[in-house]
GUNUZA-471522 format. One line per 2 residues: number of its first residue (from 1); their letters; for each residue x, y, z of C-alpha. Coordinates in steps of 0.1 Angstrom, whole numbers. Layout:
! GUNUZA-471522
NUM) a) X/Y/Z  ...
! end
This chain:
! GUNUZA-471522
1) mt) 900/-21/1165  866/-27/1180
3) tg) 843/-53/1169  821/-26/1155
5) ee) 849/-11/1136  858/-46/1124
7) he) 822/-50/1111  822/-16/1096
9) ar) 855/-23/1076  841/-56/1064
11) de) 810/-40/1053  827/-14/1034
13) he) 852/-40/1018  822/-61/1006
15) ar) 805/-31/992  837/-21/974
17) de) 839/-56/959  802/-56/950
19) re) 805/-22/931  837/-34/914
21) ar) 820/-67/903  789/-48/891
23) de) 810/-24/872  829/-52/856
25) re) 796/-71/848  784/-38/831
27) er) 814/-34/812  813/-68/799
29) ee) 777/-63/790  784/-30/773
31) aa) 812/-46/755  791/-77/744
33) at) 764/-51/730  789/-32/712
35) er) 804/-64/696  769/-73/685
37) ld) 764/-40/671  798/-40/653
39) qa) 789/-73/639  756/-59/626
41) vr) 774/-32/609  798/-55/593
43) aa) 769/-77/580  751/-45/568
45) ea) 783/-35/549  787/-69/533
47) al) 750/-68/523  752/-34/510
49) ie) 784/-42/488  765/-71/472
51) fe) 736/-50/465  760/-24/451
53) ia) 775/-51/428  742/-63/416
55) ve) 730/-27/409  763/-16/390
57) tf) 762/-51/371  727/-42/359
59) ri) 736/-7/350  766/-18/329
61) ev) 742/-42/312  718/-17/304
63) en) 744/7/291  757/-20/269
65) fs) 725/-32/257  717/5/248
67) rl) 748/9/229  746/-23/210
69) he) 708/-18/203  717/16/186
71) qr) 748/1/169  732/-32/155
73) lg) 696/-20/150  701/17/143
75) pl) 709/13/105  680/-12/102
77) yg) 654/13/117  670/39/95
79) rl) 666/17/64  629/12/73
81) ee) 623/50/79  638/56/44
83) le) 617/29/28  586/44/44
85) ae) 595/78/29  602/65/-5
87) ia) 570/45/-5  549/75/6
89) ea) 566/98/-20  557/70/-47
91) va) 522/69/-36  520/108/-37
93) ar) 536/110/-70  510/87/-84
95) tk) 478/101/-69  487/138/-66
97) dp) 465/137/-36  472/165/-12
99) ed) 468/141/18  493/118/4
101) er) 517/145/-3  513/156/33
103) ra) 521/120/43  552/120/21
105) re) 565/152/36  560/138/71
107) ar) 576/106/64  606/124/48
109) am) 610/147/78  612/117/99
111) va) 642/105/79  661/139/80
113) pm) 652/154/115  667/187/127
115) pq) 701/181/140  703/173/177
117) vs) 730/182/203  750/149/196
119) el) 749/157/158  761/194/163
121) fq) 790/183/182  798/153/161
123) gw) 786/127/185  809/139/213
125) ld) 784/156/235  749/146/240
127) ge) 720/161/262  736/143/291
129) gf) 771/153/286  800/135/270
131) sp) 791/104/251  806/71/263
133) ea) 831/72/234  842/107/240
135) aa) 845/100/277  866/68/269
137) ml) 889/89/246  895/116/271
139) te) 903/89/297  927/69/274
141) qs) 902/41/274  893/21/244
143) vq) 865/36/222  853/1/210
145) pp) 818/-8/217  813/-39/240
147) pk) 812/-71/221  781/-82/239
149) vr) 755/-70/265  767/-91/294
151) pg) 804/-96/301  816/-132/301
153) ee) 816/-155/332  854/-149/339
155) ar) 849/-112/339  819/-112/361
157) kl) 838/-134/386  869/-112/387
159) yr) 848/-80/388  826/-93/418
161) el) 858/-105/435  876/-72/431
163) vr) 846/-50/443  843/-73/475
165) ra) 879/-66/483  885/-31/473
167) hp) 852/-13/482  857/20/499
169) dl) 829/13/523  853/-12/539
171) va) 876/14/554  871/46/574
173) dp) 901/66/565  891/92/538
175) te) 923/91/519  919/54/515
177) rd) 885/56/507  892/80/478
179) rr) 920/58/466  898/27/466
181) ga) 872/48/448  896/56/421
183) fl) 905/22/417  871/7/414
185) vr) 864/34/385  890/14/366
187) vn) 874/-18/377  840/-6/363
189) qa) 855/6/332  873/-28/325
191) yg) 840/-46/333  819/-25/311
193) rg) 842/-35/282  840/-73/293
195) da) 877/-71/294  888/-102/315
197) ka) 925/-94/308  923/-60/323
199) lr) 905/-73/352  931/-100/359
201) el) 958/-72/356  940/-53/381
203) tt) 936/-82/405  974/-86/401
205) ew) 978/-50/410  957/-53/440
207) dn) 974/-83/453  1009/-67/447
209) gv) 1001/-40/472  990/-10/451
211) gp) 955/-17/465  962/-31/500
213) sp) 933/-44/521  938/-29/555
215) ep) 918/-42/585  888/-21/590
217) aa) 892/6/615  881/-3/650
219) yg) 848/16/660  846/34/692
221) rr) 813/42/709  781/27/700
223) ee) 767/59/688  794/57/661
225) ly) 779/24/652  745/34/651
227) ar) 755/64/629  770/40/605
229) le) 740/19/603  720/48/596
231) wl) 742/58/567  743/24/553
233) an) 704/22/554  702/55/536
235) rk) 727/45/511  707/13/503
237) el) 676/34/498  695/54/472
239) la) 706/23/454  672/9/456
241) da) 658/41/438  686/38/412
243) aa) 677/0/407  642/8/402
245) al) 650/35/377  671/11/357
247) ed) 644/-16/357  617/9/347
249) sa) 635/24/317  627/11/283
251) ig) 662/-7/279  658/-22/313
253) am) 623/-35/304  639/-52/271
255) lr) 666/-68/294  640/-83/317
257) ma) 624/-99/286  656/-121/281
259) pe) 673/-121/313  695/-153/305
261) dp) 706/-142/269  701/-105/263
263) da) 724/-108/231  700/-133/216
265) ll) 672/-108/220  690/-83/198
267) ee) 696/-108/172  657/-118/173
269) ia) 648/-81/169  674/-75/141
271) ge) 658/-105/122  624/-91/125
273) lr) 636/-58/113  655/-73/83
275) qk) 620/-91/74  604/-59/75
277) vt) 630/-42/53  626/-70/27
279) ak) 589/-66/28  591/-29/24
281) ea) 616/-32/-5  593/-54/-23
283) el) 564/-28/-16  585/-1/-31
285) aa) 596/-21/-60  560/-30/-69
287) ll) 549/7/-67  578/19/-89
289) ag) 571/-9/-114  534/2/-118
291) e) 544/38/-127
! end
């Protein structure tokens, strides 16, 4: 081999080594970029799950507050309406004034309104579908109302831990996602009832393998990771809209008035209503005594 050929062979060898080194460097850089993106996806998933826990927790509190509000305060509101009607009727009977008689008819109409959907179906169905009690019976859940607005500390801790471990967004397999979703339905139902015992049993069920925690599926190309990030962002926007709707609702606004102890707020309102009932009863008694 001539000297020129030796130089040419050496140059080709060096060029090949340089290309291989460059390819290896690019592969390492691409792998590092993919790893950083993967970490960003994992962080976004964890953040989304925490946000979902917060939104679902508030939703359950709103639902419980609404049901307890109706259960505990509904009879008091009903008694006040009845007293208002009786007072208006007593006034009209005394004055015989057409305007007083009109007020009496209106007050009585408020006490006995036209039957609504829920009344026609004996409480099983309302304007938004099956009532919570009907749905509970159909799914063999307890029909008892929650004992209080906010489940106890143990129930809250168990609930948060179960959601973090069993959330469908932690896996990519559709079958596993569906199974986890069904499991979380039961978790949410138990938490809504404030049933710490049921949540402990569900934790044991998960630990014993009924709800395994497989390693998250490995992602491939960065395009898939970008698509996953986009989905997570869209999901967060939907949750934010749901959270805003809950906060803007009448019950949500009431809950914000007593964020530390919503059950005490119910008792406070009940106390005020009982005072009003007492005052109206006295007013009615005075009217009837003056006949």
